[in-house]
N, C-alpha and C positions, 0 to 999 in steps of 0.2 A: 653187636660189635664183638669181635674175637678178643679175649683177654690176652694182654701181653704178658710174657714171662721173661725172667732173667735167663740169659744163657749161662752155660757152665763157665765160660770165660769171664762173664761179669761177676758171677759169684766168687770165682777164684781171685779176681782183681780186688773185690771187697775184702776177702779174707787175708790176702797178702799185703795190700796197701792201705786198708782201713777205710776206703771210700770207693764209690763208683758213680760216674755221671751217666745217666740214662737219657738218651736224646729224645726230644719231642714227645713227652709223655702227656702233657696237658693240652686238651683240645682248644682250638682257637677261640671259640665262644666263651669257654670257661675262663681262659686267660684274659680276654677282653673285659669281662665283667669284673674280675679281680683288679685289673689295671684301673678301671673306672672307679672302683671303691678306694683304691690307694689315692687317686686324684682327690677324691672328696675328703679323705682323712688329712692329707697334706694341706689342702685349702682351708680346712677348719682350724688347723693348728700348725701353721707353717714354721719351718726352722727360721732362726734369726737370719736377717739378710746377709750377714757376714759369716754365716756358718759354712765351714768346709769339712769334708770328711764324713765320718759316720753320724747318722741321726736315726734313732730308733723309735718305733711305736710298739708297745706291747698291749695286745687286745685279747679279751676272752673269745674263744672260737664260737661259743654258743650265741654270741651277739653279732657274728660276722659270717653269714652264710656265703657271701661272695669270696671271702678270703680263705675260708676252709675248703671250699669246693675243689680247688686245684689238688688238694691232698686226698680228700675223702671221696671225690668222684673217681670212678674207675679211670685208669688202672693204678694210680700212684700208690695208694695205701696197700693194695694187693702186692705190689712189687716189694714194698718194705717187709711185708709178712712172708715173702719168699725167703728172706734172710732169717727171720725170727721164728717162723712157723705160723700156719694159718690159725687165726683166732687168738693169738697170744698177745697182740699189742692193743693198748688202749688208745682211743682217739685223744689227741692232745687237747688240753684245756685252754691253751694259749697259742696265739700266733704272733710272731715278730715280723713287723714290716721294717726292713733294713735298707736305708739309703746310704749312698756314698757320694758326696757332693763334690764336684771338681771346682777349681783345681786343688788337689790335695797331695802335696809332695811328701810322701811318707813311705818308708819301707820298714816292715816289722823286724825287730832284732831277734825274735824267737816266737814260739807258739805258746798257747795256753790250752788247758781243757776247761770246760765250763764248771767253775767252782766259785762259791761266794767269797772265799778267802784266798789271798795271794800266797800265804804261808800256812803251814799246819797250825791248828789251834788246839788239838786234843779234844774238840767237841765231837759229838756223834756225827757220823757221816750223813750228809744231806745233799740234795741238789743233783745227784747223779741221775742218769736216764740211760736208755738202751741205745738209741740212735738219733741222729739229727737228719731231718728231711728238709732239703732246701729246694725251692722252686725259683728258677731264674725268671725274673719278670722283664728283664731287658737283655739284649744281646751283649755278651762280653767276649768278643772274638779275639781281642789282643790283650797282652799283659798291661798291668798298671792302669787299668780302666775301672778301678773299684773292685777288682776280683778278690774273692776269698783266697787266702793262702793256706796251704796244707803241707804238713810234713809227713810224707808217706811212710807207713810202717810203724809210726810212733804209738799206735794203739797196742802193739805187741811190746814195745819197749817200756811203755808206762806200766803195763800189766806185770812185766818182769820186775820193774822197780818196786811195785807194791808187794809182790810176792817176797822179794828179798828183804825189804826194809819195813814192811807193815802197812796195811791200809790206813792206819791212823795218821799217816803222813799225807793223806789226800789234801790237795790244794790246787790252785790254778797253774802253778809253775813247778812241777816236779823236776829235779835236776837230773836230766837224762842226756845221753849222747844223741845228737841230732843229725839226720840226713839233710841233703839239700832240699829246700822247699819247692813247691810247685804252685802255680796260680791256676785256679779253676777257670777254664774258658769254655763257653758254650752259648747257646741261643735261648731266647725267651721260650719257656715251655719245657726246658730240660729239667730233669729231676736229679738232685744230688742226694745220695744216701751215704752217711758218714757215721762211723762208730763213735760212741761217746768218748772213748779214750784217744781218738785221733787228735794230735796237736794241730791247732789252726789259729788264724789271726786275721784281722782286718788288714787290707792292703791299701796302697795309695791309688789316687785317681788323677794322674797328671798327664796321661797320654790320651785322654778322652775329654770331650766337652759335654758328655751326657751324664746325668745323675744315674748311678747304678742302683737298681731296685731288685730286691729279692724278698721272698717270704721264707721264714724258718719256723720249723715245728720241732719241738723236743718231745720225742715219743718214748714211752716206757712199756716194757712188758708188764702184764697184769700183776705179776708177783714181784716185780723188781724191788720195791721198797723193802721186802723181807730179806734181801740178800745183797745189800749195797757193798758191804765189805768183801764178800766173796767175789762179786762181779768185778771189782777193781783188780783182783788177782787172777781171775779166769775170764779172759775177754769174750769167751764163747758161751758163758753161762746162760745168756738170754737168746742164744742163737742155736736152737736145737737142730735145724737142718744142716748146719755146718759141723756140729760136734757129735751128732747122734751115732753111736756104734752101729756098724753094719751098713751105713749109708754111703753114698758115693763120695762125700766130703770128709769121711772119717780119716783117711790117710793124710789128707791135707791138714786137718786140725792137729794131728799128732806132730806133723812136720813143723807147723807154725809155732806150736808150744815149745818144741825143742829150739827153734830159731830164736824165740823171744827170750828163753833162758840164757842163750848164748850172748845176748845183748844186754845183760843185766848190769854191767859195770856202769856206774853213774859218773857224769861230769857236770860241772857247774853250767847252768843254763843262763844265758844272757837274755834278760827280759826286754820286751819292747818298750 
């Protein structure tokens, strides 16, 4: 099998918007085995009969070969390393099985980044990672079908906020100016790669009769834990192919840093 690679346009999209959806990455047999394992997990520990909206299972990847295979089998993990650099990422220790059960009439009021605390605590920074990898396990071709919501470009705005105000203000809801959100639409087997600092949130599932399923993996660079504070201020610290001097994406990196500095003015964020 010939290895897939990200195009220049896909890398540029990730750099500018903070995410990219790569179509049909996971092979059908791998996808089917993962879907079967999700069926087993849900049957063994089902949501309450009146449960609507999000329902999660967090499982160690070492115990779940069928669930980790969509990421670790070629080519998904290699595509993630095209953004961060070959050999720089650690296999994630945990997989999240994410369900969104209809009917769920909900529209998020704003995004979050993955952080344990909704407001700054002054405690040492923890819980950050390099990028989120998501595997769509069901088709999500229309909006309001359990889609993940994202706020494009907020990886840069968040970084500018932490540069200007300090990484000690790390929390789930930094007060930044927000663009219009988008809903991720795609097919089962598509791969979502999203920067840690990209604002995102759960959406509603009221225009579909199908439970939305996805797998999420939080992936860190091997040395990420040694520079969490710096990473919050420099969004490309773990992305050497995007920031490396003399390489094709160096001018783009400079332009994006200047752009993020120009968006540093903060406004109150209405939380969901």
